N, C-alpha and C positions, 0 to 999 in steps of 0.2 A: 338041166340049166340054170345056173345058181342065178337066185333070186332078181340080182342087180339085171343083168342080162336079159332075166322074160320081164319084167322094167322096160325096158326098153320096147321090148315089142307089141307093150299095150295089149289087147285083146288078144292075137298072135302069140303070145308067149305063154296063155292061162293053160294051166291045167286041167283035164277033161271036166273034173266034177267043179273045179271053181265054173266053167264055159256055161255048164249043165244048169249052176246056180244061178247063175244072171240070167238066161235064158227063161228058167223061172218062173223068175222077179219078172220080167218084161210080159210074160203072159199073166202073169199074176194082178199087174199095175192096169193093163190092158180090158183084162175083165171088169175091172173095177170102175173104169173110165166108162164100159159102157153101161152098166148098171145104176154109174152118177148120170146118164145120159139121161136114162130112163126114168129117172126120181125126178131129175128137172123137167122132163117131156109130159109126165101126167102131175106138175107142178105136189108135188110130194116135201114136206120138213125132213130135211136130212143134215147130216153136219160128217162131213167126210173129210179126215183130219190128212195132211201129208203122210205119207210114210217112204218116202227117201231119203229124208233127212230128218236130225230132232226138231222135235216141235216144244213146246210149254204143256203138252198131256202128257198124264202123269202113265208110266212106263207099265205096257200092257194091254190102254186101252185099245180095243178092237177098232177096224177101219172104219166102220160106219153106223151111226145111231140112227134111225129111220122113225118116223109115225104117220102114223095111215088112222083114219077112222076109229079114234080111240085108243090102239093099241101101237105100240111100239117094242122095238129091238134093236140091240148091240148085234151087228153084220161084221164076222172076219172073214177076209179074204186067206186062203190058203193054196197054195199048188198042192198038185195031186199028191207028189213027192215031202210036201210043209208039215209038219206039225206046230203046234203052240209052244210059246216059251214060255219059260217057268214063272213070269211076269203077267201071261198073256192066263194062263190059268191059274195063278192066284187071282187076278182080277173076273175071273170067268167065274170063281168061286164065293165071289162078294155077289157077285150079279146073281148066282144061284139062292143064296142066302135072303136077298131080302122078296126072288121070285117077279125078277127082271128077267125077262127073253133072252136068248146070247144063242146066236148059231152062228157056225162053222159054214161055210160052202166053200166050193172049189171053181166055180165060174160065174158069170151075172145071170142065165138061165137059171139057177137055182136059190139065188137071193130075189132075183125078180118072182118067181113062184110063192115061195114066203108073202112076200109082202102082199103079194094078189091072196092069197088067202085069208087074207083078216078079212071079216065080214065087221 
């Protein structure tokens, strides 16, 4: 099917790899929503920037910054098949060079466990 015809069919015209990428993105966003709700419930300071479109953030900035009990960290959500972009790798290297915590998680439970572990 040519690209113009595929476009007419919207999601139904996606190639399998396109459909999988879109599904993974939806799952990642849902996990982020769960984590954001948990942070709000526990009244923790956090910043969650939009990941569905370009924002004013620098390229590579992780999805969340979270603080609790004198600790803080940047947290990036990735699907099981996801990998950090070059920009995210570069930002993570800057964080490491400055001894700032950075985590890559695959679901809300992993992120919650990290934050709960801070004392």
